[in-house]
N, CA, C and O atoms as CSV, one atom per row, in Angstrom:
chain,resi,resn,atom,element,x,y,z
A,1,MET,N,N,13.292,-23.201,25.731
A,1,MET,CA,C,13.848,-22.304,26.723
A,1,MET,C,C,15.250,-22.781,27.044
A,1,MET,O,O,15.508,-23.982,27.119
A,2,ASN,N,N,16.130,-21.857,27.229
A,2,ASN,CA,C,17.500,-22.154,27.609
A,2,ASN,C,C,17.497,-22.778,29.012
A,2,ASN,O,O,16.947,-22.202,29.951
A,3,SER,N,N,18.109,-23.944,29.144
A,3,SER,CA,C,18.093,-24.627,30.433
A,3,SER,C,C,18.874,-23.870,31.508
A,3,SER,O,O,18.688,-24.129,32.697
A,4,MET,N,N,19.728,-22.955,31.117
A,4,MET,CA,C,20.522,-22.183,32.080
A,4,MET,C,C,19.767,-20.952,32.596
A,4,MET,O,O,20.218,-20.292,33.532
A,5,SER,N,N,18.634,-20.650,31.991
A,5,SER,CA,C,17.942,-19.426,32.350
A,5,SER,C,C,16.436,-19.652,32.321
A,5,SER,O,O,15.948,-20.471,31.541
A,6,SER,N,N,15.699,-18.942,33.156
A,6,SER,CA,C,14.249,-19.035,33.125
A,6,SER,C,C,13.642,-17.938,32.250
A,6,SER,O,O,12.421,-17.861,32.114
A,7,THR,N,N,14.474,-17.099,31.664
A,7,THR,CA,C,14.001,-16.044,30.788
A,7,THR,C,C,13.697,-16.626,29.412
A,7,THR,O,O,14.565,-17.260,28.812
A,8,PRO,N,N,12.476,-16.423,28.897
A,8,PRO,CA,C,12.153,-16.960,27.575
A,8,PRO,C,C,13.006,-16.310,26.492
A,8,PRO,O,O,13.378,-15.141,26.595
A,9,SER,N,N,13.307,-17.083,25.457
A,9,SER,CA,C,14.102,-16.534,24.353
A,9,SER,C,C,13.181,-15.846,23.347
A,9,SER,O,O,12.122,-16.359,22.983
A,10,ILE,N,N,13.622,-14.671,22.914
A,10,ILE,CA,C,12.849,-13.841,21.981
A,10,ILE,C,C,13.785,-13.392,20.862
A,10,ILE,O,O,14.925,-13.007,21.124
A,11,ARG,N,N,13.321,-13.438,19.639
A,11,ARG,CA,C,14.068,-12.908,18.510
A,11,ARG,C,C,13.196,-11.877,17.798
A,11,ARG,O,O,11.987,-11.811,18.022
A,12,LEU,N,N,13.811,-11.086,16.951
A,12,LEU,CA,C,13.076,-10.112,16.160
A,12,LEU,C,C,13.005,-10.623,14.722
A,12,LEU,O,O,14.032,-10.912,14.108
A,13,ASP,N,N,11.789,-10.732,14.191
A,13,ASP,CA,C,11.562,-11.174,12.816
A,13,ASP,C,C,11.079,-10.003,11.974
A,13,ASP,O,O,10.335,-9.145,12.449
A,14,VAL,N,N,11.512,-9.979,10.720
A,14,VAL,CA,C,11.073,-8.956,9.768
A,14,VAL,C,C,10.051,-9.599,8.839
A,14,VAL,O,O,10.371,-10.553,8.129
A,15,LEU,N,N,8.812,-9.077,8.838
A,15,LEU,CA,C,7.750,-9.620,7.995
A,15,LEU,C,C,7.688,-8.953,6.637
A,15,LEU,O,O,7.145,-9.517,5.687
A,16,ASP,N,N,8.242,-7.758,6.542
A,16,ASP,CA,C,8.224,-6.984,5.300
A,16,ASP,C,C,9.637,-6.448,5.071
A,16,ASP,O,O,10.154,-5.705,5.905
A,17,PRO,N,N,10.276,-6.819,3.938
A,17,PRO,CA,C,11.648,-6.357,3.683
A,17,PRO,C,C,11.813,-4.835,3.762
A,17,PRO,O,O,12.907,-4.350,4.049
A,18,ALA,N,N,10.757,-4.090,3.515
A,18,ALA,CA,C,10.837,-2.625,3.601
A,18,ALA,C,C,11.071,-2.155,5.034
A,18,ALA,O,O,11.445,-1.002,5.252
A,19,CYS,N,N,10.859,-3.027,6.005
A,19,CYS,CA,C,11.007,-2.684,7.420
A,19,CYS,C,C,12.353,-3.093,7.992
A,19,CYS,O,O,12.561,-2.981,9.200
A,20,LEU,N,N,13.267,-3.563,7.164
A,20,LEU,CA,C,14.527,-4.118,7.655
A,20,LEU,C,C,15.342,-3.124,8.479
A,20,LEU,O,O,15.850,-3.484,9.541
A,21,SER,N,N,15.476,-1.897,8.019
A,21,SER,CA,C,16.299,-0.936,8.770
A,21,SER,C,C,15.638,-0.570,10.099
A,21,SER,O,O,16.328,-0.421,11.108
A,22,GLU,N,N,14.316,-0.423,10.114
A,22,GLU,CA,C,13.610,-0.139,11.372
A,22,GLU,C,C,13.722,-1.327,12.322
A,22,GLU,O,O,13.860,-1.150,13.532
A,23,ALA,N,N,13.662,-2.538,11.769
A,23,ALA,CA,C,13.805,-3.744,12.591
A,23,ALA,C,C,15.177,-3.797,13.243
A,23,ALA,O,O,15.299,-4.183,14.405
A,24,ALA,N,N,16.209,-3.411,12.504
A,24,ALA,CA,C,17.560,-3.407,13.065
A,24,ALA,C,C,17.656,-2.436,14.243
A,24,ALA,O,O,18.354,-2.709,15.220
A,25,VAL,N,N,16.960,-1.313,14.151
A,25,VAL,CA,C,16.947,-0.343,15.249
A,25,VAL,C,C,16.264,-0.954,16.477
A,25,VAL,O,O,16.781,-0.848,17.590
A,26,TRP,N,N,15.105,-1.592,16.278
A,26,TRP,CA,C,14.405,-2.240,17.391
A,26,TRP,C,C,15.270,-3.332,18.000
A,26,TRP,O,O,15.364,-3.439,19.223
A,27,ALA,N,N,15.906,-4.152,17.152
A,27,ALA,CA,C,16.729,-5.258,17.639
A,27,ALA,C,C,17.869,-4.748,18.508
A,27,ALA,O,O,18.154,-5.312,19.565
A,28,GLU,N,N,18.510,-3.692,18.065
A,28,GLU,CA,C,19.612,-3.123,18.844
A,28,GLU,C,C,19.098,-2.519,20.155
A,28,GLU,O,O,19.673,-2.734,21.222
A,29,ARG,N,N,18.022,-1.771,20.051
A,29,ARG,CA,C,17.461,-1.105,21.217
A,29,ARG,C,C,17.024,-2.106,22.290
A,29,ARG,O,O,17.239,-1.885,23.481
A,30,LEU,N,N,16.401,-3.223,21.848
A,30,LEU,CA,C,15.883,-4.213,22.783
A,30,LEU,C,C,16.852,-5.367,23.043
A,30,LEU,O,O,16.571,-6.276,23.824
A,31,LYS,N,N,17.999,-5.304,22.366
A,31,LYS,CA,C,19.023,-6.349,22.496
A,31,LYS,C,C,18.474,-7.732,22.144
A,31,LYS,O,O,18.662,-8.702,22.879
A,32,LEU,N,N,17.786,-7.795,20.990
A,32,LEU,CA,C,17.207,-9.043,20.499
A,32,LEU,C,C,17.957,-9.507,19.255
A,32,LEU,O,O,18.312,-8.686,18.409
A,33,PRO,N,N,18.203,-10.808,19.132
A,33,PRO,CA,C,18.813,-11.317,17.895
A,33,PRO,C,C,17.797,-11.284,16.756
A,33,PRO,O,O,16.590,-11.328,16.991
A,34,MET,N,N,18.289,-11.205,15.528
A,34,MET,CA,C,17.403,-11.216,14.365
A,34,MET,C,C,17.419,-12.571,13.662
A,34,MET,O,O,16.965,-12.685,12.523
A,35,ALA,N,N,17.931,-13.578,14.323
A,35,ALA,CA,C,17.950,-14.933,13.772
A,35,ALA,C,C,18.124,-15.904,14.927
A,35,ALA,O,O,18.434,-15.504,16.048
A,36,GLY,N,N,17.920,-17.187,14.642
A,36,GLY,CA,C,18.166,-18.220,15.638
A,36,GLY,C,C,16.896,-18.768,16.251
A,36,GLY,O,O,15.796,-18.266,16.021
A,37,ASP,N,N,17.082,-19.805,17.032
A,37,ASP,CA,C,15.974,-20.451,17.719
A,37,ASP,C,C,15.453,-19.544,18.822
A,37,ASP,O,O,16.221,-18.848,19.486
A,38,ALA,N,N,14.138,-19.560,19.007
A,38,ALA,CA,C,13.515,-18.778,20.064
A,38,ALA,C,C,12.128,-19.341,20.344
A,38,ALA,O,O,11.544,-20.043,19.518
A,39,GLU,N,N,11.626,-19.022,21.505
A,39,GLU,CA,C,10.265,-19.415,21.881
A,39,GLU,C,C,9.241,-18.389,21.404
A,39,GLU,O,O,8.086,-18.721,21.137
A,40,PHE,N,N,9.688,-17.137,21.300
A,40,PHE,CA,C,8.803,-16.034,20.943
A,40,PHE,C,C,9.490,-15.159,19.898
A,40,PHE,O,O,10.709,-15.198,19.734
A,41,ALA,N,N,8.673,-14.366,19.192
A,41,ALA,CA,C,9.239,-13.406,18.237
A,41,ALA,C,C,8.499,-12.086,18.345
A,41,ALA,O,O,7.272,-12.043,18.428
A,42,LEU,N,N,9.263,-11.025,18.342
A,42,LEU,CA,C,8.729,-9.693,18.127
A,42,LEU,C,C,8.857,-9.497,16.626
A,42,LEU,O,O,9.961,-9.526,16.083
A,43,GLN,N,N,7.737,-9.298,15.962
A,43,GLN,CA,C,7.735,-9.234,14.502
A,43,GLN,C,C,7.395,-7.818,14.052
A,43,GLN,O,O,6.525,-7.161,14.624
A,44,LEU,N,N,8.098,-7.360,13.015
A,44,LEU,CA,C,7.847,-6.045,12.457
A,44,LEU,C,C,7.450,-6.199,11.002
A,44,LEU,O,O,8.165,-6.804,10.203
A,45,GLY,N,N,6.296,-5.639,10.677
A,45,GLY,CA,C,5.804,-5.643,9.311
A,45,GLY,C,C,5.166,-4.314,8.974
A,45,GLY,O,O,5.301,-3.348,9.725
A,46,SER,N,N,4.480,-4.257,7.864
A,46,SER,CA,C,3.877,-3.007,7.400
A,46,SER,C,C,2.803,-2.482,8.352
A,46,SER,O,O,2.477,-1.295,8.316
A,47,GLU,N,N,2.248,-3.350,9.203
A,47,GLU,CA,C,1.229,-2.924,10.161
A,47,GLU,C,C,1.794,-2.679,11.554
A,47,GLU,O,O,1.037,-2.521,12.512
A,48,GLY,N,N,3.135,-2.648,11.676
A,48,GLY,CA,C,3.763,-2.354,12.955
A,48,GLY,C,C,4.276,-3.590,13.658
A,48,GLY,O,O,4.458,-4.644,13.048
A,49,LEU,N,N,4.507,-3.445,14.961
A,49,LEU,CA,C,5.050,-4.527,15.783
A,49,LEU,C,C,3.947,-5.442,16.298
A,49,LEU,O,O,2.831,-5.010,16.587
A,50,GLN,N,N,4.296,-6.717,16.400
A,50,GLN,CA,C,3.432,-7.685,17.059
A,50,GLN,C,C,4.309,-8.723,17.738
A,50,GLN,O,O,5.462,-8.928,17.358
A,51,PHE,N,N,3.745,-9.373,18.747
A,51,PHE,CA,C,4.471,-10.365,19.530
A,51,PHE,C,C,3.759,-11.693,19.362
A,51,PHE,O,O,2.540,-11.773,19.515
A,52,VAL,N,N,4.528,-12.752,19.044
A,52,VAL,CA,C,3.924,-14.061,18.821
A,52,VAL,C,C,4.706,-15.151,19.552
A,52,VAL,O,O,5.921,-15.064,19.728
A,53,GLU,N,N,3.971,-16.171,19.968
A,53,GLU,CA,C,4.594,-17.388,20.473
A,53,GLU,C,C,4.826,-18.275,19.262
A,53,GLU,O,O,3.945,-18.394,18.411
A,54,LEU,N,N,5.994,-18.900,19.167
A,54,LEU,CA,C,6.379,-19.616,17.956
A,54,LEU,C,C,6.028,-21.105,17.971
A,54,LEU,O,O,6.342,-21.808,17.011
A,55,CYS,N,N,5.392,-21.602,19.020
A,55,CYS,CA,C,5.015,-23.017,19.029
A,55,CYS,C,C,3.748,-23.233,18.203
A,55,CYS,O,O,3.009,-22.288,17.927
A,56,ALA,N,N,3.509,-24.467,17.817
A,56,ALA,CA,C,2.396,-24.806,16.934
A,56,ALA,C,C,1.029,-24.493,17.544
A,56,ALA,O,O,0.091,-24.172,16.815
A,57,GLU,N,N,0.904,-24.580,18.865
A,57,GLU,CA,C,-0.397,-24.362,19.510
A,57,GLU,C,C,-0.644,-22.897,19.875
A,57,GLU,O,O,-1.648,-22.579,20.512
A,58,ALA,N,N,0.234,-22.035,19.488
A,58,ALA,CA,C,0.159,-20.632,19.916
A,58,ALA,C,C,-1.095,-19.942,19.394
A,58,ALA,O,O,-1.608,-20.271,18.325
A,59,SER,N,N,-1.569,-18.987,20.166
A,59,SER,CA,C,-2.684,-18.151,19.724
A,59,SER,C,C,-2.142,-17.077,18.783
A,59,SER,O,O,-0.951,-17.061,18.473
A,60,GLY,N,N,-2.999,-16.201,18.339
A,60,GLY,CA,C,-2.597,-15.171,17.384
A,60,GLY,C,C,-1.671,-14.132,17.982
A,60,GLY,O,O,-1.363,-14.176,19.173
A,61,PRO,N,N,-1.228,-13.196,17.157
A,61,PRO,CA,C,-0.285,-12.168,17.607
A,61,PRO,C,C,-0.912,-11.195,18.603
A,61,PRO,O,O,-2.125,-10.985,18.625
A,62,ILE,N,N,-0.043,-10.612,19.422
A,62,ILE,CA,C,-0.438,-9.578,20.376
A,62,ILE,C,C,0.069,-8.254,19.830
A,62,ILE,O,O,1.239,-8.133,19.467
A,63,ARG,N,N,-0.822,-7.248,19.771
A,63,ARG,CA,C,-0.460,-5.925,19.267
A,63,ARG,C,C,-1.109,-4.856,20.138
A,63,ARG,O,O,-2.099,-5.122,20.820
A,64,ALA,N,N,-0.566,-3.680,20.116
A,64,ALA,CA,C,-1.225,-2.519,20.702
A,64,ALA,C,C,-1.859,-1.776,19.527
A,64,ALA,O,O,-1.156,-1.198,18.698
A,65,ASP,N,N,-3.176,-1.796,19.461
A,65,ASP,CA,C,-3.877,-1.198,18.323
A,65,ASP,C,C,-5.007,-0.325,18.848
A,65,ASP,O,O,-5.972,-0.822,19.428
A,66,PHE,N,N,-4.877,0.979,18.638
A,66,PHE,CA,C,-5.888,1.924,19.110
A,66,PHE,C,C,-6.772,2.435,17.978
A,66,PHE,O,O,-7.666,3.249,18.210
A,67,VAL,N,N,-6.529,1.965,16.755
A,67,VAL,CA,C,-7.223,2.477,15.586
A,67,VAL,C,C,-8.357,1.561,15.148
A,67,VAL,O,O,-9.396,2.036,14.688
A,68,SER,N,N,-8.167,0.250,15.287
A,68,SER,CA,C,-9.179,-0.691,14.819
A,68,SER,C,C,-9.451,-1.732,15.895
A,68,SER,O,O,-8.851,-1.694,16.969
A,69,GLY,N,N,-10.345,-2.650,15.609
A,69,GLY,CA,C,-10.637,-3.745,16.525
A,69,GLY,C,C,-11.351,-3.300,17.785
A,69,GLY,O,O,-12.114,-2.335,17.762
A,70,PRO,N,N,-11.106,-4.002,18.893
A,70,PRO,CA,C,-11.820,-3.709,20.140
A,70,PRO,C,C,-11.625,-2.278,20.649
A,70,PRO,O,O,-12.549,-1.693,21.214
A,71,ALA,N,N,-10.431,-1.712,20.453
A,71,ALA,CA,C,-10.192,-0.343,20.939
A,71,ALA,C,C,-11.056,0.658,20.190
A,71,ALA,O,O,-11.620,1.569,20.796
A,72,ALA,N,N,-11.163,0.496,18.885
A,72,ALA,CA,C,-12.006,1.403,18.091
A,72,ALA,C,C,-13.469,1.257,18.503
A,72,ALA,O,O,-14.183,2.250,18.639
A,73,HIS,N,N,-13.903,0.038,18.698
A,73,HIS,CA,C,-15.287,-0.198,19.123
A,73,HIS,C,C,-15.531,0.425,20.492
A,73,HIS,O,O,-16.561,1.062,20.714
A,74,ARG,N,N,-14.581,0.240,21.410
A,74,ARG,CA,C,-14.724,0.805,22.756
A,74,ARG,C,C,-14.750,2.325,22.699
A,74,ARG,O,O,-15.483,2.967,23.451
A,75,ARG,N,N,-13.923,2.918,21.778
A,75,ARG,CA,C,-13.899,4.367,21.627
A,75,ARG,C,C,-15.249,4.878,21.131
A,75,ARG,O,O,-15.748,5.893,21.616
A,76,GLN,N,N,-15.841,4.169,20.159
A,76,GLN,CA,C,-17.093,4.625,19.554
A,76,GLN,C,C,-18.318,4.316,20.406
A,76,GLN,O,O,-19.257,5.110,20.464
A,77,PHE,N,N,-18.306,3.150,21.073
A,77,PHE,CA,C,-19.524,2.702,21.743
A,77,PHE,C,C,-19.333,2.390,23.216
A,77,PHE,O,O,-20.215,1.811,23.850
A,78,GLY,N,N,-18.182,2.771,23.766
A,78,GLY,CA,C,-17.881,2.471,25.173
A,78,GLY,C,C,-18.820,3.173,26.129
A,78,GLY,O,O,-19.648,3.994,25.734
A,79,GLY,N,N,-18.672,2.834,27.386
A,79,GLY,CA,C,-19.579,3.340,28.408
A,79,GLY,C,C,-19.246,4.712,28.945
A,79,GLY,O,O,-19.853,5.145,29.924
A,80,GLY,N,N,-18.300,5.412,28.339
A,80,GLY,CA,C,-17.965,6.757,28.797
A,80,GLY,C,C,-17.517,6.766,30.240
A,80,GLY,O,O,-16.822,5.855,30.690
A,81,SER,N,N,-17.916,7.798,30.967
A,81,SER,CA,C,-17.458,7.945,32.342
A,81,SER,C,C,-18.111,6.945,33.289
A,81,SER,O,O,-17.784,6.926,34.476
A,82,GLY,N,N,-19.019,6.120,32.796
A,82,GLY,CA,C,-19.625,5.081,33.604
A,82,GLY,C,C,-18.792,3.809,33.674
A,82,GLY,O,O,-19.132,2.888,34.417
A,83,GLN,N,N,-17.693,3.746,32.900
A,83,GLN,CA,C,-16.854,2.557,32.902
A,83,GLN,C,C,-16.144,2.422,34.249
A,83,GLN,O,O,-15.877,3.409,34.933
A,84,MET,N,N,-15.845,1.172,34.609
A,84,MET,CA,C,-15.216,0.902,35.907
A,84,MET,C,C,-13.887,1.647,36.062
A,84,MET,O,O,-13.609,2.187,37.133
A,85,ILE,N,N,-13.064,1.683,35.014
A,85,ILE,CA,C,-11.760,2.354,35.121
A,85,ILE,C,C,-11.947,3.853,35.363
A,85,ILE,O,O,-11.156,4.467,36.078
A,86,ALA,N,N,-12.985,4.441,34.775
A,86,ALA,CA,C,-13.266,5.867,34.986
A,86,ALA,C,C,-13.663,6.123,36.436
A,86,ALA,O,O,-13.231,7.099,37.050
A,87,LYS,N,N,-14.476,5.248,36.960
A,87,LYS,CA,C,-14.874,5.380,38.370
A,87,LYS,C,C,-13.674,5.184,39.292
A,87,LYS,O,O,-13.542,5.873,40.303
A,88,ALA,N,N,-12.793,4.234,38.936
A,88,ALA,CA,C,-11.641,3.922,39.780
A,88,ALA,C,C,-10.687,5.097,39.941
A,88,ALA,O,O,-10.075,5.251,40.998
A,89,VAL,N,N,-10.548,5.930,38.908
A,89,VAL,CA,C,-9.625,7.066,39.010
A,89,VAL,C,C,-10.325,8.346,39.456
A,89,VAL,O,O,-9.677,9.382,39.605
A,90,GLY,N,N,-11.633,8.288,39.671
A,90,GLY,CA,C,-12.345,9.439,40.217
A,90,GLY,C,C,-12.894,10.420,39.198
A,90,GLY,O,O,-13.094,11.590,39.525
A,91,ILE,N,N,-13.143,9.980,37.980
A,91,ILE,CA,C,-13.757,10.872,36.992
A,91,ILE,C,C,-15.183,11.193,37.445
A,91,ILE,O,O,-15.977,10.311,37.772
A,92,GLN,N,N,-15.466,12.486,37.446
A,92,GLN,CA,C,-16.787,12.997,37.792
A,92,GLN,C,C,-17.076,14.157,36.866
A,92,GLN,O,O,-16.174,14.626,36.173
A,93,PRO,N,N,-18.299,14.630,36.834
A,93,PRO,CA,C,-18.577,15.803,35.994
A,93,PRO,C,C,-17.628,16.949,36.347
A,93,PRO,O,O,-17.569,17.380,37.499
A,94,GLY,N,N,-16.899,17.429,35.366
A,94,GLY,CA,C,-15.960,18.529,35.561
A,94,GLY,C,C,-14.624,18.136,36.166
A,94,GLY,O,O,-13.765,18.996,36.359
A,95,VAL,N,N,-14.424,16.855,36.470
A,95,VAL,CA,C,-13.178,16.387,37.082
A,95,VAL,C,C,-12.520,15.369,36.168
A,95,VAL,O,O,-13.067,14.294,35.923
A,96,ARG,N,N,-11.340,15.716,35.664
A,96,ARG,CA,C,-10.539,14.812,34.839
A,96,ARG,C,C,-9.137,14.770,35.438
A,96,ARG,O,O,-8.303,15.624,35.137
A,97,PRO,N,N,-8.878,13.773,36.290
A,97,PRO,CA,C,-7.601,13.722,37.008
A,97,PRO,C,C,-6.414,13.431,36.095
A,97,PRO,O,O,-6.566,12.906,34.992
A,98,THR,N,N,-5.240,13.783,36.584
A,98,THR,CA,C,-3.991,13.363,35.963
A,98,THR,C,C,-3.677,11.992,36.532
A,98,THR,O,O,-3.705,11.800,37.747
A,99,VAL,N,N,-3.372,11.021,35.647
A,99,VAL,CA,C,-3.235,9.629,36.059
A,99,VAL,C,C,-1.839,9.120,35.740
A,99,VAL,O,O,-1.322,9.338,34.645
A,100,LEU,N,N,-1.234,8.440,36.707
A,100,LEU,CA,C,0.015,7.718,36.504
A,100,LEU,C,C,-0.346,6.244,36.413
A,100,LEU,O,O,-0.762,5.644,37.404
A,101,ASP,N,N,-0.190,5.656,35.237
A,101,ASP,CA,C,-0.453,4.232,35.033
A,101,ASP,C,C,0.888,3.521,35.092
A,101,ASP,O,O,1.620,3.484,34.103
A,102,ALA,N,N,1.211,2.956,36.251
A,102,ALA,CA,C,2.519,2.338,36.467
A,102,ALA,C,C,2.575,0.892,35.999
A,102,ALA,O,O,3.607,0.235,36.131
A,103,THR,N,N,1.479,0.397,35.456
A,103,THR,CA,C,1.443,-0.943,34.848
A,103,THR,C,C,0.734,-0.804,33.502
A,103,THR,O,O,-0.343,-1.365,33.299
A,104,ALA,N,N,1.337,-0.063,32.597
A,104,ALA,CA,C,0.676,0.344,31.357
A,104,ALA,C,C,0.256,-0.816,30.468
A,104,ALA,O,O,-0.792,-0.742,29.825
A,105,GLY,N,N,1.036,-1.877,30.413
A,105,GLY,CA,C,0.701,-2.991,29.525
A,105,GLY,C,C,0.567,-2.514,28.092
A,105,GLY,O,O,1.428,-1.793,27.586
A,106,LEU,N,N,-0.508,-2.916,27.441
A,106,LEU,CA,C,-0.754,-2.512,26.052
A,106,LEU,C,C,-1.573,-1.228,25.960
A,106,LEU,O,O,-2.004,-0.850,24.871
A,107,GLY,N,N,-1.794,-0.552,27.091
A,107,GLY,CA,C,-2.399,0.767,27.090
A,107,GLY,C,C,-3.909,0.808,26.979
A,107,GLY,O,O,-4.468,1.868,26.696
A,108,ARG,N,N,-4.579,-0.290,27.189
A,108,ARG,CA,C,-6.039,-0.309,26.995
A,108,ARG,C,C,-6.766,0.597,27.984
A,108,ARG,O,O,-7.645,1.362,27.587
A,109,ASP,N,N,-6.414,0.522,29.255
A,109,ASP,CA,C,-7.057,1.395,30.239
A,109,ASP,C,C,-6.680,2.854,29.994
A,109,ASP,O,O,-7.530,3.740,30.081
A,110,ALA,N,N,-5.419,3.101,29.691
A,110,ALA,CA,C,-4.972,4.475,29.421
A,110,ALA,C,C,-5.698,5.055,28.221
A,110,ALA,O,O,-6.032,6.240,28.203
A,111,PHE,N,N,-5.942,4.217,27.215
A,111,PHE,CA,C,-6.667,4.664,26.025
A,111,PHE,C,C,-8.063,5.176,26.415
A,111,PHE,O,O,-8.488,6.241,25.966
A,112,VAL,N,N,-8.753,4.422,27.237
A,112,VAL,CA,C,-10.090,4.822,27.680
A,112,VAL,C,C,-10.017,6.136,28.451
A,112,VAL,O,O,-10.805,7.049,28.204
A,113,LEU,N,N,-9.071,6.230,29.387
A,113,LEU,CA,C,-8.959,7.440,30.194
A,113,LEU,C,C,-8.584,8.659,29.354
A,113,LEU,O,O,-9.082,9.758,29.600
A,114,ALA,N,N,-7.708,8.472,28.364
A,114,ALA,CA,C,-7.346,9.578,27.472
A,114,ALA,C,C,-8.559,10.028,26.667
A,114,ALA,O,O,-8.760,11.226,26.466
A,115,GLN,N,N,-9.365,9.084,26.206
A,115,GLN,CA,C,-10.578,9.417,25.463
A,115,GLN,C,C,-11.565,10.207,26.319
A,115,GLN,O,O,-12.361,10.993,25.803
A,116,LEU,N,N,-11.505,9.990,27.634
A,116,LEU,CA,C,-12.394,10.695,28.547
A,116,LEU,C,C,-11.812,12.019,29.026
A,116,LEU,O,O,-12.439,12.716,29.823
A,117,GLY,N,N,-10.610,12.376,28.545
A,117,GLY,CA,C,-10.034,13.684,28.845
A,117,GLY,C,C,-8.996,13.727,29.942
A,117,GLY,O,O,-8.574,14.812,30.342
A,118,CYS,N,N,-8.573,12.585,30.438
A,118,CYS,CA,C,-7.530,12.572,31.479
A,118,CYS,C,C,-6.164,12.791,30.852
A,118,CYS,O,O,-5.934,12.431,29.697
A,119,SER,N,N,-5.271,13.378,31.611
A,119,SER,CA,C,-3.866,13.488,31.242
A,119,SER,C,C,-3.159,12.297,31.874
A,119,SER,O,O,-3.367,12.000,33.051
A,120,LEU,N,N,-2.311,11.607,31.083
A,120,LEU,CA,C,-1.718,10.363,31.556
A,120,LEU,C,C,-0.219,10.329,31.407
A,120,LEU,O,O,0.347,10.937,30.498
A,121,THR,N,N,0.425,9.604,32.318
A,121,THR,CA,C,1.815,9.191,32.195
A,121,THR,C,C,1.800,7.679,32.317
A,121,THR,O,O,1.232,7.128,33.261
A,122,LEU,N,N,2.435,6.999,31.344
A,122,LEU,CA,C,2.438,5.538,31.319
A,122,LEU,C,C,3.831,5.002,31.600
A,122,LEU,O,O,4.824,5.533,31.103
A,123,ILE,N,N,3.896,3.948,32.400
A,123,ILE,CA,C,5.157,3.259,32.686
A,123,ILE,C,C,4.933,1.773,32.445
A,123,ILE,O,O,3.972,1.193,32.950
A,124,GLU,N,N,5.821,1.163,31.675
A,124,GLU,CA,C,5.788,-0.287,31.475
A,124,GLU,C,C,7.208,-0.791,31.622
A,124,GLU,O,O,8.093,-0.363,30.881
A,125,ARG,N,N,7.443,-1.695,32.565
A,125,ARG,CA,C,8.806,-2.144,32.850
A,125,ARG,C,C,9.303,-3.221,31.910
A,125,ARG,O,O,10.516,-3.385,31.778
A,126,GLN,N,N,8.424,-3.965,31.246
A,126,GLN,CA,C,8.840,-5.038,30.350
A,126,GLN,C,C,9.141,-4.414,28.978
A,126,GLN,O,O,8.222,-3.916,28.328
A,127,PRO,N,N,10.395,-4.427,28.524
A,127,PRO,CA,C,10.779,-3.701,27.305
A,127,PRO,C,C,10.017,-4.097,26.038
A,127,PRO,O,O,9.710,-3.230,25.220
A,128,VAL,N,N,9.707,-5.373,25.856
A,128,VAL,CA,C,8.990,-5.787,24.640
A,128,VAL,C,C,7.559,-5.249,24.663
A,128,VAL,O,O,7.059,-4.779,23.641
A,129,ILE,N,N,6.904,-5.313,25.811
A,129,ILE,CA,C,5.545,-4.775,25.924
A,129,ILE,C,C,5.575,-3.255,25.750
A,129,ILE,O,O,4.701,-2.689,25.093
A,130,ALA,N,N,6.572,-2.598,26.331
A,130,ALA,CA,C,6.718,-1.148,26.149
A,130,ALA,C,C,6.915,-0.803,24.674
A,130,ALA,O,O,6.395,0.207,24.201
A,131,ALA,N,N,7.659,-1.631,23.946
A,131,ALA,CA,C,7.866,-1.400,22.505
A,131,ALA,C,C,6.552,-1.544,21.745
A,131,ALA,O,O,6.265,-0.744,20.855
A,132,LEU,N,N,5.746,-2.562,22.086
A,132,LEU,CA,C,4.441,-2.724,21.441
A,132,LEU,C,C,3.557,-1.508,21.698
A,132,LEU,O,O,2.887,-1.016,20.790
A,133,LEU,N,N,3.560,-1.029,22.939
A,133,LEU,CA,C,2.766,0.144,23.298
A,133,LEU,C,C,3.253,1.379,22.551
A,133,LEU,O,O,2.447,2.130,22.002
A,134,GLU,N,N,4.560,1.595,22.526
A,134,GLU,CA,C,5.123,2.740,21.813
A,134,GLU,C,C,4.744,2.705,20.332
A,134,GLU,O,O,4.368,3.726,19.756
A,135,ASP,N,N,4.845,1.526,19.724
A,135,ASP,CA,C,4.491,1.375,18.311
A,135,ASP,C,C,3.004,1.642,18.089
A,135,ASP,O,O,2.633,2.310,17.124
A,136,GLY,N,N,2.151,1.126,18.974
A,136,GLY,CA,C,0.714,1.363,18.832
A,136,GLY,C,C,0.355,2.834,18.947
A,136,GLY,O,O,-0.481,3.334,18.195
A,137,LEU,N,N,0.983,3.526,19.884
A,137,LEU,CA,C,0.744,4.962,20.043
A,137,LEU,C,C,1.231,5.748,18.826
A,137,LEU,O,O,0.579,6.691,18.380
A,138,ARG,N,N,2.394,5.343,18.295
A,138,ARG,CA,C,2.920,6.014,17.094
A,138,ARG,C,C,1.957,5.848,15.907
A,138,ARG,O,O,1.685,6.809,15.187
A,139,ARG,N,N,1.453,4.642,15.712
A,139,ARG,CA,C,0.530,4.393,14.602
A,139,ARG,C,C,-0.790,5.119,14.797
A,139,ARG,O,O,-1.387,5.577,13.822
A,140,ALA,N,N,-1.262,5.236,16.044
A,140,ALA,CA,C,-2.512,5.929,16.321
A,140,ALA,C,C,-2.396,7.427,16.097
A,140,ALA,O,O,-3.372,8.094,15.751
A,141,GLY,N,N,-1.182,7.952,16.300
A,141,GLY,CA,C,-0.960,9.387,16.137
A,141,GLY,C,C,-1.067,9.806,14.718
A,141,GLY,O,O,-0.906,10.986,14.408
């Protein structure tokens, strides 16, 4: 971390040379360098964007994925309108509210609500997380 700032350093890495031009667009849009020392990396490859911590003890990449993994399982076998998030927004038989998710994150709650028929508007203030969410939604579409 830069001793002059408490903001973590992030760079954009290209995992697949075919993604170089798209990576340059993301780098410019998010004002991220595409080289140099950093604590974290937003990586672009053939499977989309992911965010990783670059230290040796880091856990795996973070992605917004609505097609496979836990989201797909939740879509196929989730608890439907009995889920806590559904109850929290007031889903009832014949009632599907319009929801403003002002802390969208990676969109997991919004994904469940959309699957249950709610209309949603998502807001995420952290640009890198918003980029992961945007990429995940694009791939799911």
